Phi, psi and omega in degrees: 000317184301315180294318179296317179296317178299322179299311182283335179297327179302323180299332182251016180056037177266136183250135178297141181065013174228307180258335176215154187224144173270116183258128181235004180202162176297319180300317180294318177300311180299320180297313180296315181294327181292336179263006186273352175056033175076001177289155179300135178232146175239150179241137180239127180231160172210169180049059184306321179297318178296320177298315180298323182281323185266331182221065186300326179291322177292317179298318179296318179297317180298311181297324181288315191256353185234159177230146181287129175271313180201147175238133180255134183294158180242162175265348181235118172041229183264032182277015176304153183253127178245137176253129185240155169228155180295142176296142183303321183295340183261355186296326186250007182274342188272000000 
């Protein structure tokens, strides 16, 4: 996902680790969100099964605190791409 997102981000002049971040842990997610100053953030995931198997705590946090805005179909297995936003009830609790 990270490479694909980086490829398309160039088209929109988005820079890795500035405009978008590759998140691999709950700690990393919390760190990025804490520096986000309350601005709207979106999370993009793919290969949900792989996320659940390799980072179950991160997958659980995403399902708990975020909601799917839209999912785009994939041509390969469960590689569909989902765009998430934080649930409204959690925006001001942190």
